[in-house]
Z-matrix of the N, CA and C atoms (Angstrom, degrees):
N
C 1 1.395
C 2 1.507 1 110.26
N 3 1.280 2 114.43 1 141.18
C 4 1.471 3 115.64 2 -179.79
C 5 1.560 4 108.33 3 -90.59
N 6 1.266 5 116.91 4 173.72
C 7 1.448 6 124.08 5 -175.64
C 8 1.518 7 112.02 6 -64.70
N 9 1.335 8 116.03 7 -37.62
C 10 1.482 9 119.59 8 -176.99
C 11 1.570 10 108.90 9 -67.67
N 12 1.277 11 116.01 10 -40.86
C 13 1.466 12 119.81 11 -179.02
C 14 1.476 13 110.66 12 -64.60
N 15 1.340 14 115.51 13 -42.87
C 16 1.427 15 122.81 14 178.30
C 17 1.580 16 112.27 15 -62.73
N 18 1.330 17 113.95 16 -41.43
C 19 1.450 18 117.65 17 -179.77
C 20 1.551 19 110.05 18 -71.32
N 21 1.354 20 119.83 19 -34.94
C 22 1.427 21 123.61 20 175.62
C 23 1.528 22 110.92 21 -65.82
N 24 1.265 23 117.69 22 -39.96
C 25 1.495 24 122.29 23 -177.93
C 26 1.572 25 106.14 24 -69.22
N 27 1.309 26 118.22 25 -43.27
C 28 1.465 27 120.43 26 179.21
C 29 1.506 28 110.78 27 -63.17
N 30 1.363 29 117.43 28 -42.15
C 31 1.430 30 121.17 29 179.19
C 32 1.488 31 111.75 30 -61.57
N 33 1.340 32 118.33 31 -42.42
C 34 1.464 33 125.38 32 -179.52
C 35 1.551 34 109.59 33 -64.67
N 36 1.307 35 115.68 34 -37.20
C 37 1.505 36 118.81 35 177.46
C 38 1.475 37 113.53 36 -65.58
N 39 1.354 38 116.14 37 -41.59
C 40 1.437 39 123.32 38 -176.22
C 41 1.501 40 112.79 39 -80.22
N 42 1.359 41 118.50 40 -16.56
C 43 1.416 42 119.97 41 -178.06
C 44 1.533 43 115.79 42 -66.25
N 45 1.341 44 114.30 43 -24.55
C 46 1.476 45 117.92 44 178.41
C 47 1.514 46 111.02 45 -89.18
N 48 1.329 47 120.00 46 -4.66
C 49 1.454 48 123.63 47 -177.29
C 50 1.528 49 110.99 48 -91.29
N 51 1.275 50 117.32 49 152.73
C 52 1.445 51 121.76 50 171.50
C 53 1.487 52 106.81 51 -90.42
N 54 1.339 53 118.32 52 101.58
C 55 1.429 54 121.52 53 -175.88
C 56 1.535 55 113.19 54 -61.08
N 57 1.328 56 114.91 55 -40.88
C 58 1.478 57 120.54 56 179.90
C 59 1.548 58 109.78 57 -59.04
N 60 1.275 59 116.71 58 -41.64
C 61 1.523 60 120.43 59 -179.94
C 62 1.511 61 110.57 60 -68.03
N 63 1.321 62 117.81 61 -31.78
C 64 1.451 63 118.59 62 177.96
C 65 1.501 64 113.10 63 -74.26
N 66 1.358 65 118.64 64 -28.10
C 67 1.405 66 122.31 65 -178.14
C 68 1.557 67 113.34 66 -94.26
N 69 1.300 68 116.94 67 -12.25
C 70 1.493 69 121.27 68 -177.22
C 71 1.474 70 113.81 69 -72.93
N 72 1.305 71 116.07 70 144.33
C 73 1.484 72 122.71 71 177.89
C 74 1.523 73 107.49 72 -67.35
N 75 1.393 74 115.50 73 126.63
C 76 1.460 75 117.32 74 -177.93
C 77 1.534 76 114.87 75 -62.79
N 78 1.352 77 114.66 76 -29.83
C 79 1.496 78 116.54 77 177.21
C 80 1.531 79 113.36 78 -68.16
N 81 1.327 80 117.10 79 -37.51
C 82 1.453 81 120.80 80 176.71
C 83 1.532 82 110.67 81 -67.55
N 84 1.320 83 116.72 82 -43.63
C 85 1.467 84 119.41 83 177.28
C 86 1.511 85 111.18 84 -61.11
N 87 1.354 86 119.03 85 -39.44
C 88 1.469 87 122.47 86 -179.18
C 89 1.502 88 108.04 87 -68.39
N 90 1.359 89 122.66 88 -43.37
C 91 1.469 90 123.41 89 178.09
C 92 1.557 91 112.15 90 -61.35
N 93 1.319 92 118.21 91 -37.47
C 94 1.423 93 121.83 92 178.65
C 95 1.532 94 110.43 93 -68.39
N 96 1.350 95 116.50 94 -39.95
C 97 1.428 96 120.39 95 177.18
C 98 1.530 97 112.52 96 -65.49
N 99 1.343 98 115.50 97 -41.20
C 100 1.448 99 122.94 98 177.46
C 101 1.570 100 110.15 99 -61.79
N 102 1.278 101 117.31 100 -42.68
C 103 1.479 102 124.24 101 -178.23
C 104 1.547 103 107.71 102 -66.12
N 105 1.303 104 118.13 103 -41.45
C 106 1.463 105 123.05 104 178.52
C 107 1.569 106 108.69 105 -65.45
N 108 1.299 107 116.12 106 -41.21
C 109 1.477 108 118.39 107 178.47
C 110 1.518 109 111.53 108 -65.94
N 111 1.312 110 115.38 109 -37.82
C 112 1.509 111 120.32 110 176.09
C 113 1.482 112 111.69 111 -60.31
N 114 1.360 113 116.05 112 -44.05
C 115 1.492 114 119.22 113 177.06
C 116 1.515 115 111.82 114 -61.60
N 117 1.305 116 119.26 115 -41.43
C 118 1.431 117 122.99 116 -178.94
C 119 1.508 118 110.44 117 -66.91
N 120 1.342 119 116.06 118 -39.48
C 121 1.456 120 119.69 119 179.30
C 122 1.529 121 110.95 120 -67.26
N 123 1.289 122 114.55 121 -38.58
C 124 1.479 123 119.91 122 -179.61
C 125 1.576 124 108.34 123 -61.72
N 126 1.331 125 116.46 124 -44.58
C 127 1.462 126 119.93 125 -177.92
C 128 1.519 127 110.21 126 -64.79
N 129 1.329 128 116.26 127 -43.25
C 130 1.427 129 120.12 128 -179.50
C 131 1.519 130 111.19 129 -67.52
N 132 1.360 131 114.43 130 -29.94
C 133 1.482 132 120.58 131 173.90
C 134 1.455 133 117.69 132 -80.98
N 135 1.380 134 115.40 133 9.56
C 136 1.459 135 121.58 134 178.80
C 137 1.540 136 114.55 135 61.39
N 138 1.316 137 113.74 136 28.60
C 139 1.476 138 117.80 137 176.76
C 140 1.553 139 107.80 138 -96.14
N 141 1.360 140 113.49 139 144.29
C 142 1.493 141 117.43 140 178.92
C 143 1.541 142 108.33 141 -73.73
N 144 1.279 143 114.88 142 160.95
C 145 1.483 144 119.22 143 -176.52
C 146 1.564 145 108.15 144 -61.43
N 147 1.332 146 116.14 145 -39.21
C 148 1.439 147 121.06 146 178.96
C 149 1.500 148 114.78 147 -60.21
N 150 1.383 149 115.52 148 -42.27
C 151 1.451 150 119.01 149 175.62
C 152 1.521 151 111.24 150 -66.22
N 153 1.357 152 115.05 151 -34.64
C 154 1.506 153 117.38 152 178.74
C 155 1.513 154 109.72 153 -65.41
N 156 1.328 155 117.88 154 -40.13
C 157 1.484 156 120.47 155 177.73
C 158 1.452 157 109.36 156 -61.94
N 159 1.402 158 119.08 157 -45.07
C 160 1.402 159 121.59 158 -175.23
C 161 1.542 160 112.15 159 -68.11
N 162 1.295 161 117.39 160 -33.37
C 163 1.481 162 119.07 161 -179.99
C 164 1.526 163 111.24 162 -79.50
N 165 1.286 164 119.44 163 -21.20
C 166 1.438 165 122.24 164 -178.63
C 167 1.525 166 111.61 165 -128.43
N 168 1.311 167 116.97 166 66.68
C 169 1.446 168 122.22 167 -173.79
C 170 1.499 169 113.80 168 -62.88
N 171 1.342 170 118.74 169 -31.01
C 172 1.443 171 120.96 170 -175.76
C 173 1.514 172 112.93 171 -81.41
N 174 1.362 173 117.66 172 -16.33
C 175 1.441 174 121.34 173 179.92
C 176 1.546 175 112.44 174 -73.96
N 177 1.314 176 115.14 175 152.32
C 178 1.440 177 120.07 176 -179.22
C 179 1.547 178 108.20 177 -69.70
N 180 1.318 179 115.53 178 122.71
C 181 1.454 180 120.22 179 -178.16
C 182 1.552 181 112.82 180 -60.19
N 183 1.301 182 115.49 181 -40.84
C 184 1.451 183 120.18 182 -178.33
C 185 1.570 184 109.27 183 -65.99
N 186 1.239 185 119.35 184 -39.31
C 187 1.474 186 123.57 185 178.23
C 188 1.558 187 111.29 186 -71.06
N 189 1.311 188 115.22 187 -38.85
C 190 1.496 189 119.69 188 176.45
C 191 1.455 190 108.06 189 -62.34
N 192 1.350 191 118.39 190 -46.62
C 193 1.472 192 123.11 191 -177.32
C 194 1.553 193 108.76 192 -63.01
N 195 1.350 194 116.37 193 -43.00
C 196 1.473 195 119.31 194 -179.79
C 197 1.509 196 111.83 195 -59.82
N 198 1.342 197 114.49 196 -42.57
C 199 1.523 198 116.91 197 178.84
C 200 1.486 199 112.07 198 -71.10
N 201 1.332 200 117.89 199 -36.79
C 202 1.497 201 119.94 200 175.13
C 203 1.467 202 113.10 201 -60.16
N 204 1.359 203 113.96 202 -45.99
C 205 1.435 204 120.02 203 -178.38
C 206 1.558 205 112.71 204 -67.15
N 207 1.304 206 114.92 205 -40.24
C 208 1.464 207 120.00 206 178.02
C 209 1.537 208 111.37 207 -62.10
N 210 1.326 209 115.03 208 -43.39
C 211 1.501 210 120.03 209 -179.54
C 212 1.586 211 107.45 210 -68.21
N 213 1.308 212 116.96 211 -41.32
C 214 1.421 213 118.87 212 178.53
C 215 1.541 214 112.78 213 -54.51
N 216 1.351 215 115.35 214 -48.14
C 217 1.407 216 119.86 215 179.32
C 218 1.606 217 111.09 216 -64.75
N 219 1.286 218 113.61 217 -40.75
C 220 1.465 219 116.87 218 179.23
C 221 1.517 220 111.22 219 -62.92
N 222 1.332 221 116.23 220 -43.66
C 223 1.464 222 118.24 221 -179.67
C 224 1.536 223 111.37 222 -67.52
N 225 1.311 224 117.76 223 -34.97
C 226 1.495 225 120.18 224 177.40
C 227 1.547 226 110.59 225 -68.35
N 228 1.326 227 117.52 226 -41.98
C 229 1.430 228 120.71 227 -177.21
C 230 1.524 229 111.45 228 -68.22
N 231 1.346 230 118.93 229 -32.81
C 232 1.440 231 125.35 230 -176.52
C 233 1.525 232 113.23 231 -102.98
N 234 1.300 233 116.39 232 5.85
C 235 1.502 234 123.68 233 179.59
C 236 1.510 235 110.34 234 49.69
N 237 1.354 236 114.77 235 54.73
C 238 1.453 237 120.28 236 -176.70
C 239 1.554 238 102.40 237 -104.35
N 240 1.392 239 113.30 238 132.99
C 241 1.462 240 122.59 239 173.57
C 242 1.466 241 108.21 240 -84.71
N 243 1.331 242 116.18 241 145.34
C 244 1.444 243 121.51 242 176.90
C 245 1.548 244 110.49 243 -75.45
N 246 1.332 245 114.64 244 169.92
C 247 1.437 246 121.43 245 178.04
C 248 1.529 247 107.72 246 -112.64
N 249 1.373 248 115.19 247 128.37
C 250 1.453 249 119.03 248 177.26
C 251 1.471 250 112.42 249 -59.60
N 252 1.358 251 117.25 250 134.18
C 253 1.413 252 120.36 251 -179.14
C 254 1.566 253 110.97 252 -68.90
N 255 1.337 254 116.69 253 139.58
C 256 1.416 255 122.56 254 -179.88
C 257 1.543 256 112.04 255 -108.29
N 258 1.349 257 116.21 256 -26.06
C 259 1.460 258 121.63 257 -177.95
C 260 1.492 259 112.30 258 -65.33
N 261 1.344 260 113.14 259 170.30
C 262 1.462 261 120.68 260 178.61
C 263 1.483 262 110.58 261 -74.75
N 264 1.264 263 114.30 262 148.08
C 265 1.519 264 122.48 263 179.28
C 266 1.516 265 105.70 264 -118.67
N 267 1.344 266 116.41 265 130.28
C 268 1.466 267 117.15 266 -179.63
C 269 1.527 268 107.53 267 -63.04
N 270 1.343 269 116.12 268 148.82
C 271 1.444 270 120.76 269 -176.55
C 272 1.507 271 112.61 270 -64.74
N 273 1.285 272 120.28 271 141.76
C 274 1.452 273 123.47 272 173.04
C 275 1.546 274 108.07 273 -76.56
N 276 1.287 275 117.92 274 165.58
C 277 1.529 276 119.65 275 175.31
C 278 1.474 277 109.44 276 -57.43
N 279 1.288 278 123.21 277 -37.48
C 280 1.398 279 124.99 278 -177.24
C 281 1.557 280 111.70 279 -64.46
N 282 1.377 281 116.45 280 -38.59
C 283 1.411 282 122.15 281 178.92
C 284 1.551 283 108.46 282 -70.09
N 285 1.288 284 117.56 283 -35.91
C 286 1.427 285 119.64 284 177.85
C 287 1.544 286 113.36 285 -62.82
N 288 1.294 287 113.21 286 -40.39
C 289 1.516 288 118.98 287 175.36
C 290 1.509 289 109.79 288 -61.37
N 291 1.272 290 119.84 289 -39.75
C 292 1.469 291 124.90 290 -176.57
C 293 1.528 292 105.46 291 -66.33
N 294 1.314 293 116.06 292 -43.67
C 295 1.499 294 119.36 293 -179.05
C 296 1.564 295 110.99 294 -61.68
N 297 1.341 296 116.64 295 -39.44
C 298 1.464 297 119.93 296 178.57
C 299 1.549 298 109.11 297 -66.11
N 300 1.337 299 117.93 298 -40.46
C 301 1.424 300 122.10 299 178.25
C 302 1.472 301 110.93 300 -62.23
N 303 1.359 302 118.12 301 -42.73
C 304 1.439 303 121.06 302 -177.36
C 305 1.493 304 110.25 303 -66.08
N 306 1.363 305 118.58 304 -35.77
C 307 1.447 306 121.44 305 -179.29
C 308 1.521 307 108.93 306 -66.33
N 309 1.334 308 117.66 307 -38.71
C 310 1.472 309 121.53 308 -176.06
C 311 1.577 310 110.12 309 -73.80
N 312 1.298 311 117.28 310 -33.22
C 313 1.467 312 118.98 311 -179.47
C 314 1.473 313 115.42 312 -58.54
N 315 1.335 314 120.51 313 -47.04
C 316 1.463 315 118.67 314 178.88
C 317 1.547 316 113.11 315 -58.33
N 318 1.279 317 116.18 316 -37.60
C 319 1.483 318 121.58 317 177.15
C 320 1.501 319 111.64 318 -61.39
N 321 1.296 320 118.56 319 -41.32
C 322 1.464 321 125.39 320 179.45
C 323 1.538 322 107.10 321 -68.94
N 324 1.320 323 115.52 322 -44.03
C 325 1.458 324 122.39 323 -178.29
C 326 1.498 325 108.99 324 -61.18
N 327 1.320 326 119.44 325 -42.72
C 328 1.485 327 124.09 326 178.76
C 329 1.517 328 110.90 327 -61.05
N 330 1.325 329 114.41 328 -41.06
C 331 1.464 330 121.40 329 -177.45
C 332 1.569 331 107.75 330 -66.95
N 333 1.270 332 116.09 331 -40.81
C 334 1.510 333 120.85 332 -179.52
C 335 1.581 334 108.42 333 -71.01
N 336 1.299 335 115.14 334 -37.98
C 337 1.505 336 117.89 335 -179.44
C 338 1.482 337 109.65 336 -63.79
N 339 1.380 338 118.09 337 -43.92
C 340 1.433 339 117.74 338 -178.21
C 341 1.568 340 110.55 339 -72.05
N 342 1.324 341 118.82 340 -28.09
C 343 1.450 342 119.51 341 176.86
C 344 1.560 343 110.65 342 -70.93
N 345 1.324 344 115.01 343 -37.40
C 346 1.431 345 119.28 344 179.77
C 347 1.551 346 114.23 345 -75.50
N 348 1.354 347 117.50 346 -28.99
C 349 1.404 348 120.87 347 -178.56
C 350 1.513 349 113.27 348 -58.21
N 351 1.351 350 117.78 349 -50.09
C 352 1.466 351 116.15 350 178.33
C 353 1.494 352 112.43 351 -62.92
N 354 1.333 353 118.31 352 -34.55
C 355 1.462 354 119.64 353 -175.19
C 356 1.566 355 106.87 354 -67.08
N 357 1.353 356 116.20 355 -41.88
C 358 1.489 357 118.93 356 175.51
C 359 1.473 358 114.04 357 -61.55
N 360 1.356 359 114.51 358 -40.36
C 361 1.455 360 119.47 359 -178.55
C 362 1.577 361 109.58 360 -63.80
N 363 1.324 362 115.44 361 -37.84
C 364 1.421 363 118.02 362 179.63
C 365 1.517 364 112.62 363 -69.57
N 366 1.359 365 116.98 364 -32.92
C 367 1.454 366 120.37 365 179.31
C 368 1.521 367 110.59 366 -67.09
N 369 1.323 368 116.69 367 -40.38
C 370 1.474 369 117.89 368 -175.15
C 371 1.490 370 112.57 369 -71.91
């Protein structure tokens, strides 16, 4: 075989291959696939895309969105209802403020109770 024939055969063999996929880092490809799966799971779990981003800060937002959008279309096409999430959700900033307020209230209540106790004792 001459060089031209060999080059033509090699070119024909590679024409059916996805060259970018062959050259891509497997770890990056896996992270993108995981982020896309996270997005799909969030949509199926009736989570908003914003909640999904907040719960998975390290995942690629574009891949999460792509998975969420793909699952949304799939669920609409097949009339699939989502499943309510059962797992724990990290507290939002609003809930954290409520928690701080709740912690301060018992301290204030204790202070009021001790102030009222002598007053009641004096009345009796």
